[in-house]
N, C-alpha and C positions, 0 to 999 in steps of 0.2 A: 407583395413585398417579401424578398426573403428574411428566413431567419438567419440571426447573427451567429455566430459559431461559438460552440462554448469555451469560457475561459480558461484560461490552461493553466492561473491561481487556485483556480477550485474546483471540485468533482463531488459527487453523490458518493457519499460513505456506501463502501458497501464490504463485506466479512467472507471472509474464501471459505468455501464449504470445510467442514470438521474436518472429510474424509480426505483432504490434501497432504499429501507427504511433506513433510518440513526438510528444511534444509539438513538437519541433524540425519533424519530417514533416509533422507540420499546420500549421504558421505557413509552410514553404516551398509547400503546395498551396493554402493560404486566399491569401497573398498573391499567387501566380503571376494569379487571379482580379483582385484588387485591381488591381493594376498594369493588366491590361488598360483596367478603369473606367477608372483615373485619368489610362491616356492619351487616351481617348475625351472624358473630360470636358475635357484640354488643349484640345481643336477644337471644343467647343460654349462654352468661355469666348469664343474669337473671334468665334464667332457669336453669342453675346450681345453683345458689344460691338456688333459692325456693327449687327446689327438695333436695339441702344438710339439709338445716335446717328443712323442716316439713316431707320430709321422710327418711330419714339417723339420725334424731333428733341431727341435731349438730348447737344447742341450738343459741352457741356462731357466728355462722355462720353472717358476717355483711351483710344482703339482701339489706337495704337501701345503704350501702357504693357501694355496686355492683351494684345496681342499676343507681344510679350518676354515677359513672365511665362509666356503659354503655355506659349511653346516650351521654357523653362526648364524646367515639369513637363512636359510631353513627353516630350524629353531625358532625365530622372535616371529616369523611370517606363518610357522603352525600355529604358535598361541596367537597370533591376533587374529589367523583366521578362523577358529575356532570360538573365539571371542565374539568377532562382526559377523559368523552365522549366525545370531540370533536376531539381527538388526536386519536380515538380505529381505527377508516383509516391511516395506514402507508401514505398514497399521499397526506393527507393534511400538509400545512406546519405548522414549528414548532414557537411559540413563544420564546421570552428569558425567559419567567415567570415558561414553564414546567419546567425546571430542579428545584427552588428553591421552588413550588409548593410540587415535588416528595422528596426533601430532607424534608423537612417540616412536613409532612406526616407522616414519614418514623421515624423522631427523635419522633413526638406524639407517634408513635404506640411505641417506645420504652420505655417512657415515662409509657404511659398506661399501660405498663406490666408489666414496677415495682411496679408500685400500689397496682395492681391486685395480683401481688405473694406476697406483702406483706402482702395483707390481707388474705392470706390463708396461714401463717406462714413463710412469709421471704425467708430467706436462704434456710430452710430445706423444702422448699415446690417443690413436681414432679413439678408444673407449672413453673418453672426455665429451665425446656427446651425448654418452645417456644423461650425463646432468641435467641438457634438454628434455629430454627424457621427463627426467622425475617433475623439473619446474614446469612441463607441462602438464602433468598430471595434478600437481598442486594447485596450479591457478582455477583447472577444473572442478578441482572436488571442493576447494575449500575456501573459507572467506576471501575476503579481498586483503585485508590485515594480513593474515596465515598465511597467501600466498606470495607475497611481498618478501614477509621475513624470511622464511623460506628457500623465496629465492636468492634476497641475499644471503642465507647460511649458506647455500652450493657455491653462488659466486666465490666467496670467503675460501671455500676449502677447494677451491679451484688457483686461489692466487697461490694458497697455503703449499700446493704442490710446486706450482714453479718456482717462488721463493727460495722453498726448503735445497731445489736443488739447483738453482740460480747461487744461493750464499755458500755455497758447500757444506751446508751441514750434514746433509745426506747426499746419497746415490741411488735413485733407484733401482732394483734389483736386475731387471733386462731393457739395458738401452738402444741396442738393436734388432730386429728384424720383426717384432710386434710393434716397435715406435720407429720412429721414422730418425734416420741416421744422417750422418753426410754421404757425399756423392751421390749418384744418381738411385732411381727409384728399384731395389731389390723385387725378385718375384715371391721371396713371403710377405714384405710387409704389402705387396698390389694384393696379396690372396687375402692377407689380413684387413686390409680395408677394403675388400668388396667383401668378406665375411659380417666383418663388424657392423657396416653397414645396412646390412642385408636382414641383422638380428633388430638394427635399429629403426631401420622400417616396417618390419614385420610387428615386433613389439609396439609400435604407434598405432600400428593400422589395427592389429587385435584390441586394444586398451579403450581407443578413441570408439572403435566399432561397440564393443562393449558398455562404455558409457552412453556414445545414441541410444543404444537400445532400450539404456534404463530412462533416459529421457522421453523415447517414442510411446515409452510404456505411460510415464506420468502425463502425458499429454493428451493421451488416448483418455486417460479419465480424467483430463480437466475436459475436454471436450464433451464426455458423458455428464461430468458436473455441469458444464454450462445448457446442455442441453436441459435439464432437469429444472435448474434456475429459471431458465424462461418460458417452461410449463409451468411452471409456480407463481411464478409473476404474470402469465396470461389469469390464473386463477383469480390473483388478489385485483383484478383489472376487472374481470368481470363481475367481482363481489363487489367491488365498490359503483361500480356501475346499478348493480341490481339493488343492491343496500339504500341506495341515494336515490331511486325510482320509488321503490315501495314502500320505502318510509314517510317520504316526503308527506303525499299526500292524507294517509290516516293521522300523521300528526296536527297536519292543516285542518283535521274537520272537527279536531278533538278540541283543539285550539278553541273553534270557532264557536262550537258549542258552551265552553265554558268561559269564551266573553260575552255569550249572549244569556246565560245564566247571573252574570256577574251583574249585568246591566238590568237584572230583574224579568226579562222575557218570561223566565218558568216559575216566577214570583216572585215576593220579599224573601230576601234574605238576612239575615243576624250578620253582625260585624264579623263573629266568628268565623261563618263561613262565609265573607266576604275575603276575612285573611286567607283562608285557606285556599279558595280559588287564585286570590293575588300568587302567592306562590306555587299552585300547581302550573298557572302560566306562565311564573317563570322559567321553572323547568321544561317547561315542555318550549320556551324559548331558548333557553340554551342548548335545548336539542336539535334545535332547528337550526339555530346557528354549527353546531356540530356535523350534521347535515350536508349543510352548503360546504362548509372546509372537505367532507368527503369528496361530496361534488368537483370540487375543485381538483385536489388529488387524483381522482378521476379523470378527468379532461388533461390533467399535466402528464398522463402516462400514456397520452393517444397522440399521435400525429396532427390531430385536429384542427388546434389552433397554428401551425403551422400557416396554412392557410390564411387566417384571418391578421397577420401582422400587418399593419398601417404605420404611418408615419403620426409619431403622438407627441404634439408639445405638451411638456410637463408642467407649464406656468398656469395653464386655466384649470388644468385637472388640479393642483396643489390650491391654486384659491379656492375652488369650488369645497374642496375639502377641509379647507379650515373653516369656512363659512357655515358647513354644515355642523360640524363639532365644536364650533366656539359654544353653542347653548349647553353642551354634556359636561365642557370645562367650566363654564361657568359655575354650574352646579356642584361643581366639587371648588370656586373661587381662583381658579385657574386662569391665568392669560396666557391665551393661544394665541403664538402671534404669526405672522408667515415675512421670510423675506427672499425677496429673487432679481436677482439680477436683473438690467435692464435687457439682455440679450445673450438667450443660452438656446441653442440649436435641438431642436427635435431631437427623438431617439423611435427607432422601431420596434416597435413590440404591440401586445392585443391591452388595447388599454383598458376594459374592464380588468384583468388579473391586475396590472401596473396601480390601479386605484386602490385594490382590492390588496395588497401588499403593504402601500404606503397608510392605510387604513388603518393595520394592523400595529403598525408603527405607534401611530397617533394615538387608539386609545390604551395602549400599555401605557405609554406615557401618563395619561390621564389617568389610571388604574394602580402605577407604581408611585406615582406622585403626592405624597401628602398635599391635602387640601391646603389651598392658597400658594401653592407651584408657580414655577413660571415654565412655558413648552414653548418650542420654538421650531418651525418647519422652515429649512431654508433649501434653495435649489442654486447650486454649483454648477458651474463649470469649469475641469480640470481637463485638458484637452489631452489624452482623444475621449474621456467618459464625460457623462454627464450625472452630476454628485445629488442625491437627494438627502437629507440628513434629517430626522427628529431629535430634537438634546430638549432635556429635562434637567432639574435641577431634585430630583427624588431621592429614593435611597440607593443606586448603585448598586453594581453586582462586582462579587466579588472574583478577583482573578480565575480562580481556579473554578469555577463555576459558567465563566463565558463560553468555553470553548462548548460545552454542552448545549447550549441555547437555541442552536438552530436544529439540534435534533426531534425527531419525533417523539411525541408524546411525552417532554420532559418540563417539567416545571422544577422551580428553584425552591425548594422548603422555606420558609418563612420567609418571602420576600414580597406579600400582601400588601395594599393598607386597608384598612376598613375594610376588611371583607369584601372587598369588590374586586381582584383578582382572583377569578374562578374560570373553569375550561379545561379544552380538551390534554391540553400540553402539544396543540398541531399550530397554532396559528405563526410561530415563527418560522417552523420547517416548512409550512408552505410557502412565505416569503421566499425562503433560499431556495427552494425548489424552482418558483415563478421568476426567478431574477436569473436562476444556472437555465431557465429557457429562454433567457434575453442573450445570453452571451455575458452575462452581466456576475456581480461577486456582491455579498452581503458582508456585515461586521458590525462590532460595536466596543466602543470604546467608553469606559468607565472606573466609575473610584468609588469606594464605599462610602456614603454617605455624602458627595458629592454630584450624584444625577450619572447620567447616560446621556451616551450619544449613537444612534442605531443607524447607519446607513445601508445606500444603495449606490451601484453604479455602476450604469450604461452604456452602452457605445453609443457615441453621438453620431447623427444620422449626418452629413454632409451632402447636401443636393449636387 
C-alpha cells in the first residue's frame, strides 16, 4: 500500500546553512547596483534638459532647475553608493543602519522624481511612468510592509501633483511640448513619448537583469549548499546504521555474561557485588534502548518502510499494549485504562513503528506521573483522522517547554519523578518522525500540575 502524503501542518525542522545571505545582505548588494544606476540617471537628466531646450526648441524648459535637481540626486546617491559598497559582498555582516539608509534613499528618489515630473508638466507628464519603476524596485528589494508603505507614498505624491494643478494652487512650469496638451498629437510630444518610454523600458530591463543576476548567484550558492547537506545527510545515515549494527552484538554479549555472573555461574557473589552487577545491567539496558532508538532513526531515514505499509487496526494494538504495560503501571500504583469506541477505521502504516510511538507515550506517562496516578489511553475517530491519546494526571509541562518536546536530544529539566525519567531525549523526536512518515501529526496539551495529553493523528483508511 502506498505511503500517505506528509501533512502540511507539520514538517521536519530545518535550519538554513550559516553561509546563506539573509534579506538585509541582499538589500545591500542590490542597492549598491541601484545607486550606480541612479547616479548615471542624474547625468542623463541634465543632458536631456539641454537637448530639449536647444535641440528641440523648448525654450521654457528649466535647464537650471533640472541641473540643480540632478546635482541633488547625484549627491545623495553617491553618498549611498559609498555606504552600500561595503555590503556588496553578502558575506559581510549587516549593520543596524543599513535599512535606515535604504529607506531614506528610496524616499529621496520618490521626492526627486516628483520634482522632475512637476518641471515637465505635472500629472500629465509621461514621466509619471517612472513612479511604477520605483514601485517595482521597492517590491523586489524590500519587505512586503515597506513596499506597501512606499507604494502608498508614491501614489500620494502623484495625487498631490494632480491636485495642486487641478485646484489652481500652482501651475507646472511646462504645460505643452513634453506634456500632453489640447488638440492633436504634436511632433515634440510624440518624440517625448518615444524617448521617455524607451528610457523607462531600458532602465527596467537593466535593473531587473541586475537583480536577476544577483538572485541567480544566490541560487547557485543554495544549490551547492544543498549538495553539501545531502552529502552530510548520507554520512549521518551511514553512521547510524554502522553504529547500531556494530554496538548491539558486543553490548548483548556483555549483558549476557554479567547476567550469568549475577546468577552465580562464576561462583558465589556478595550482596555488594550483586548491587554493582544490577547497576551495570541497568546501564547496559539503557544503552540497548538507545541503540534501538538509533536503529529506528536509521530506518526512518531510508525508503525501506515505504514498502512495508499495510492496513493497521489500532484497536487491537492499543489493547495489547495496555495489557503489556499494566504490570509496569501497577508497580507505581497507577491505574492504566483503555477507552475505545465501537467502530474506528484502520490506518495505513508500519505496525511496529506505530506501536513504538504509542509505547513511548505510555512509558512517559508512567514515568512522569507521581505514584498513584491515572493514565488513560484513548482511540478516537475525528474524520478524516484517527486519533490516539495518552492522558495522565501527572506533573504537566510548562507552555514554554511544550514547543521543544519533540526535538532531538531534548529533556525538560526538573520534570522527572522519583528518578524514573531517564533517557537519551530521542523518544519524542522519534515519535514525531514516525508520525510524519505516516502523513500525520503529533502534539501535546498540558498544564503544569494538572497533567498532560499527548496525541497522534493519522489519516484514516477508507476501503
